[in-house]
N, C-alpha and C positions, 0 to 999 in steps of 0.2 A: 710166312713166319708161323711156326707152331707154338701152341700155348699149353701143351700137355704132353711131355715126353719123359723118357727115363732120366734125362738130365735134370729135370726139376726135382725128381725124387732122389737123385744122387746128391744134389745140393742140400736137400733137406736132411739126408743121412749125414753128410759132412758137418752141417751145422749142429746136428744133435750130438755127434761124437765130440765136437769141440766144446759144446756146453757141458757134456759129461766130464770132460777134462778140466774145464775151468771151475766148475762147481762140484761135480761128483767126486773128483780126486782132490782138487785144490782146497775145497771148503768142507765137504761133508764128512771126510774121514779124519779130520784133525783131532777129534776127541781121543782116538786110540793112541796118539802120541804123547798125551799129557803126562800120564804117570811115568812112562819110561824116561821122558826128558827131565822130569822133576828129580828122578833118581840119578840120572847121568850128570846133571849140572848142580845137584844138591841145592835146589832152590824151591821155595814154596810153590804149591800148585797155582796160586793166584798170579804169581810172577810169570810162570810158564804160559798160562792160558792167555796172557795179554798178546801173545804172538798171533792168536786168531783174530783179535781186534785189529791188529796192524794189517793183516791180510785184507780184511774188509775195507779198511781205510785206504789201502793201496788201490783196490778196485774202485773206490769212490773217487779219488783224486784223478785217476786215469780217465774217468768218464769225460773230463773237460777237454782232453787233447785228442780223443779218439777220432772225432769227426774230421778235423783239419788234416790229421795224418792219413786217414783213409782217402781223403780227397786228393792228396798229393802223391801218395805212393801206391804201388800195386798191392792189392789185398793179400795175395798169397805170400808175397815177400814179408809183409808185416807179420802174418801168422807164423811164418818160419822163424823169424828173429825172436818173436815173443815166446815161441815154444822153447827155443834153445835157452833163453834167459830164465824162464819160469822153471823148466826142468832142472837146470843147473842149480838154481837157488834151492829147490826142493832137495836135491841130492846133498848139497853142502850143509843143510840144516842138521843132518845127522852127525856132522863132524864139528858143529859149533862148540867151542871151548868155553864160552861164557854167554850170559843172557843177552848182552848187547849185540853180539854177532847173530844170535838167533832172531832178534828183533829186526835187524837190518835186512837179513835174508828174507824174513817174512814179508816185509814191506815191498821188497823187490819182486818177490813171488806174486803178491797180490796185484801190484801195478802192471806187471807184464801179462798176467793172465787175463786182464781186462781186454786185451787186443784179440783174444779168441773166445771171450766170454759172452755175457748176455747182450751187451750193446752190439758187438760185432756180429753175433749170430742173428740178432733181431734185424740188423740192416740187411743181411742176406735174405731173410724171409720176406721182409718188406719189398725187396727188389724182385724176388722170384715168384711170389704168390700174391695175387689179387683176390681170387676166389679161394675158399677153404683156408683163409688166413688164420682164423682162430684155431682150426685143427692143426695147422702146421706149427704155429707158435706153441700150442700145448705139447705136441710131440717133442719139440726141441727142449723145452724146459723140463718136461717129465723125465727126459733122459738123464738129467743130473741125479735125480733120486734113484733111478734104476742102477746106474753105474756106481753110485755111492754105496747102495745096498750090497752090490756084488763085491766091491773093492774093500769095504770095511772089514769083513771077516778074513779076507785074504791077507790084508796088511797086518791084522791082529795075529794071524798064524805065523807070518814071517817074523814079527817081533818076538814071539815066544820061542821060535826055533833058532833064529839067526841074529836077533838083536835089533835095536832101533836104527842103527846106522844102515844096515842092509835094507831095512824096511823103507827108509827114506829114498834109497837108491831105486828100489823096486817101484815106489810111488812115482818117482821121476820118470822111470821107463814107461809107466802107464800113461803119464801126461803126453809123452812123445807118441806112443802107440795110438792114443785116441785122436791125435791131431794129424796123423799121416794122411788120411783121406783129404782133410782140408788143405794140406800142403801139395799133394801130388795129383789129386783128382783133376781131370781136365774140365775146368769150368771158369767162368768169369764172374766178376763182382755183380755185373748187371746182365740179364739174359739177352738184351739187345746186342751186346758185344759178341754174343755167340749166335747171332741171327735168329734169336728166339724171342717170343713174347712171354711176359709173366704168366703164370698159371691162371687160366680163365680169362685173360685179357683178350680184347678184340683189336685188330689193327686199326689205328687212327681213332679209336674210341678213347675218351678220357677214362682214367681210372675211376671205378665206381666208388663214391664216398657219400656219406650222409652230409647234407648241406650244413655248412657253418662258415663263419667269416674268416677262419684261419686257412681255408683251403682254396684260396684264390691266387696263390703264388704261381707265376709263370715260370716255365723252365728257363734256367740260366739267368733269371732275374735275381737281384739281391733278396735274400730271405729276411723278412722282418716278422717278428712274432710279438703279438700283444700279450704281455704278461699280466695285464690288469683285468683279465676276464674272470668270470666266476668259475668256468670249467678248469682254468689253470689253477685257481686257488684250491679246488676240490682235488685235482690230480696231485698237487704238491702236498696237501695235508694228508691225504690217504697214503701217498707214496712215502711220506716221512715216518708216520707212526705205525702203520700196519706191519712193515718188514721187521720192526723191532720186536714184535710179538713172537717171531720165529725163535728168538733167544729163549723164550719160556719153554719151548719144546725140549731144550737141552736139560731142563730141570725136572722133567717128568719122573725120572727115576728116583732122585732124592725126595721129590714131592710125595711119591707113593709111600716111602718110609716115614715121612713126616706125618702122613695121614694114617699111620699104623697099619699099612699094608706091607707085604714082604718085598725084599729086593727083586724077587722073581716077577712079582706083579709090576714093579717099576719097569723091568725089561719089556714086559708085554705092552705097557703103555707106549714105550718108545716105538715098538714094532707097529702098533696100531696107528701112531702118528705118521710113520714112514709110509705105510700103506696109503693113508689119506694123502700124503705128499704126492704120490704118483697118480692115484685115481682122480683126485680133485683137479690136478693140472689138465688131465685129459678131458674131464667133464666140463670145466669152465670154457674151454675152447669150443666144444660141441654146442654148449648152451648159447655161447656168444654168436656162433654162426646161425643157430636156429631162432633165437629169441632176442638177440641183441646183447651188446657188451654190458650195459648197465644192469640188465636182468641177471646176467651171469654173476656179476659182482654182488648183487643183493642176495642171490641164492647162497653163495659161499660165506658171506658175512653172517647170514642167519644161522648157517650150520656152525660157524665159529661161536656165535653167542650161545647156542644150545650146548655146545661142547664145554665152554668155559663155565657155564652155570652148573653143569653136571660135575665138573671138577671141584667147584666150590662146595657143592653139597656132598660129594663123594660118598653116596649111600652104600654102594657095594662094588665088587670087582667088575661086574659086567658093565654097569653104567659108567664106571671110571674109564673103561676101555672105549666105550662109546664117546665119552667126553674127550679122551685123547685123540680119537679119530676126528672129531669136530674141530679141535684145536689145530690138528694137522692140516686142515683146509687152508690155513693161513699161507702155506707155501704157494698155493695157486694164486692167491691175491697179491703176494709180494713179488711175483715173477710174471706169470702169464697175464694175470688180471691188470696189473699196472701198465704193462706193455700194450695190451689191447685197448685199455682206456685212453692212453695217450694217442694211439693210432686212430681211435674213434674221432678225435677232434683235430688232428693235424695230418697234413699230407706228408709225403716222403721227405721233402726238403725241410719243412718246419719240424718234422719229427726228429731230424738230425740235430736240431737246435734244442728242442725241449727234452727229449728222452734222456740225454746225458745228464741234464740237471736233475731230473727226477731220479735217475739211477744213483747219482751222487747222494741225494737226500736219503734214499732208501738204505744205501750201504752205511752211511753215517748213523742213521737211526738204529740199524741193527748192531753196529759196533758199540754205540753208547748203551743200548739196552742190555747187552751182555753183562756189562758192569753194574748197571742199575738194578737188575733183578737179583744179582748176588748181594748187592748192598742192602736191598730191602729185606732180604732174609737175615742178613747179619744184624740189622737193626731190630727186627721184630721176632726173630727165631720162628718164623712162620712164612708160608707161601701165600697166605690169604691176601695180603696187601698187593702182591704181584698179580694175583688172579683178578682181584677187583679192579685194579688199574687197567689190566688188559681188557676186561669186560667193558669198562667205560670207554676206552679208545675204540673198541669194535662197534659199540652202539653209536658213537659219534660218527664213525666212518659210514655206517649204514644210513644214518639220517642225512649225511651230506650227499650220498649217492641218490637217495630218494628225492631230495630237494632238487638235485641236478636233473633227474629224470622228469620231475614235474615241470621244471622250467622249459625243458626241451619240448614236452607235450604242449605246453601253453604257446610256445613259439610256433609250433606246427599248426595249431588251431588258428592263431592270429594270422598266419600266412595264408 
């Protein structure tokens, strides 16, 4: 049985494209639809933007049913059905005649996209990659930023030339296009079913993992997870609060104006954060493979702290852009980082129990934060409260990771 074939990289490509569909198309381009939908439905922008929250909530609640569904049905059949439902909901949103129809379609779109989104793609990577796991996870999650960056100006151009209805149909077509390889490529959910080994695995050798009490589950035995451990507390706390900070990135453009910079500078800040979105996801996987997951998490959290401090000080344009880049590193922590952190402490079977819960917390945190950041500005007429709150949460996360790392080192010394 081989452990390094083109099939492994084909599966990685399929997972990356599906992630690009679920996040790059389904999440990252939503901002371009807000103004046209507000005009079409004659509703305030705040009412329209709530559909983005509902998409995140749909993704969150779907996390609880993904694992049993994947255990019962064929993976590619699930992806096919989910693609049809998600693309249909996307296309129909352009024809919504009232706000409630828009909301219902958004929730359906988010729920169905979860079955080819982060949890589904991560399961594939866990099954197919034992070595270079950090690199593979980084590639999959960074594809969302790359595809979103390409699709956003494309959809904006379609809106300006053909209208918002056509743009929704085109976006639906992109969801289908991105998922074609995941549907039709000749692969299996587990490499063993294709007479292959996971990348880097050795026949009859156990999967390499750092020692911890959660990784003693035998194959086909009932999976029990101890949710009262310190590492679960850290994973859940970081997984709940850090993804919410991604909502602050959406406010960089008006933040620049609030700090007496031009709207053009605001656009540059968004661009800097999106570049960080891609590069930091690739970097954290490489760092995790070389130095360990916790070191990678600490590196990105420090980059975020420096970035937020620079945004608070906002001394000049250049340092504002550096700050926006540092803030953009949050994307690596809310996706690749939290996945690798969970994988660091749980084997494949336990991961299937824990990661959906963490994913739910992260999506709910992001959904709530979108509204809270807007509310904090309405209350104070300033983004300083949002920045200080984000700084506090990031420092808290860093301290938790440092304490977890110290506990592990002490455990290793005692052993």
